[in-house]
C-alpha positions in Angstrom: 0.3 -0.2 -0.1 3.0 2.5 0.9 4.5 1.4 -2.4 1.1 2.7 -4.3 0.7 6.0 -2.3 4.4 7.0 -3.1 4.4 6.0 -6.7 1.1 7.8 -6.9 2.9 11.1 -4.4 5.4 11.1 -6.9 3.3 11.1 -10.2 1.2 14.0 -8.9 4.6 16.0 -8.4 6.1 15.0 -11.7 2.8 15.7 -13.4 2.7 19.2 -11.3 6.8 20.2 -12.4 6.0 19.2 -16.0 3.2 21.1 -16.4 4.0 24.3 -14.3 8.2 24.5 -15.8 6.2 24.2 -19.6 3.7 27.1 -18.6 3.9 30.0 -20.8 6.3 29.1 -23.1 5.2 29.0 -26.8 3.8 26.1 -28.8 3.7 24.9 -32.1 0.4 23.5 -32.8 0.5 22.8 -36.5 3.0 23.2 -39.5 2.0 22.8 -43.6 4.6 23.1 -46.2 4.4 23.0 -49.9 7.3 23.0 -52.5 6.8 25.5 -55.5 8.2 24.8 -58.9 11.5 26.0 -58.3 12.0 23.7 -55.5 11.9 26.2 -52.7 9.6 25.5 -49.7 6.4 27.8 -48.2 5.4 27.2 -44.6 2.3 28.1 -42.6 3.7 27.8 -38.9 0.3 27.9 -36.1 1.7 28.7 -32.7 0.0 29.5 -29.5 1.2 31.7 -26.4 -0.5 33.1 -24.0 1.3 36.6 -25.3 1.1 39.7 -22.4 2.0 42.4 -24.3 5.6 43.3 -25.4 7.8 42.2 -22.5 6.2 38.6 -23.0 5.0 37.3 -26.6 6.2 35.0 -29.1 8.9 36.6 -31.5 10.3 34.2 -33.8 9.8 30.2 -35.2 12.5 28.6 -37.3 12.9 25.4 -39.5 16.3 23.5 -38.9 17.7 20.1 -39.7 17.6 17.3 -37.5 21.4 17.8 -36.2 20.2 21.6 -35.6 21.4 23.4 -38.6 18.9 26.9 -39.3 17.5 26.4 -42.8 15.2 29.8 -41.8 13.6 32.2 -39.7 10.6 33.9 -39.2 10.3 37.0 -37.4 7.3 37.9 -35.4 7.6 41.7 -35.0 4.9 42.2 -32.5 2.3 40.4 -30.0 -0.7 38.8 -30.6 -2.8 39.4 -27.1 -5.9 38.7 -29.4 -5.2 36.3 -31.6 -4.5 33.2 -30.2 -3.7 30.9 -32.1 -2.0 32.3 -35.1 -0.5 31.2 -37.9 2.3 33.1 -40.3 3.8 32.0 -43.5 7.3 31.7 -45.1 8.4 31.3 -48.4 11.8 30.9 -50.5 13.1 28.3 -48.1 15.6 25.8 -49.6 15.7 22.4 -48.3 18.6 20.0 -49.1 17.3 17.1 -51.1 18.7 14.5 -48.8 16.3 15.9 -46.0 12.9 13.9 -45.6 12.0 15.9 -42.2 12.8 19.0 -40.8 12.4 20.4 -36.7 10.4 23.5 -36.4 11.0 25.2 -33.3 9.3 28.6 -31.6 10.7 30.9 -29.1 9.1 33.5 -26.8 10.9 36.8 -25.4 10.9 35.3 -21.6 11.5 31.4 -22.1 13.3 31.1 -25.0 12.8 28.2 -27.3 9.8 25.5 -26.8 9.8 22.1 -27.1 11.5 20.7 -30.9 8.5 19.7 -33.8 9.5 16.7 -35.8 7.4 17.6 -39.2 7.6 14.9 -42.3 8.0 16.8 -45.6 5.2 15.7 -48.1 6.5 14.2 -51.4 
């Protein structure tokens, strides 16, 4: 019985810690990508963040290779307090033909980069 209670308490503490430590960070909600006739890509990335104004807002998303090389960045020039989630696009992204997936990451002005989202490129 003690082991059950201890395991339950540890699970609750772990869940609380994980939730509270991630609170306020920007999340990548959706990614869409289309290849253009010239071989470049257009990305539409949807983010969610509890923007509070100029002191705390989602300010950038980027496309990376799986090993961390930055391929493109989309700077977000202002807070989106009343527009959540929101989608912004970036065209002309060059992706090496050897890649079949990329990583999408977003950043906010307080917490920095959130989780890496692995995105398989459509054929």
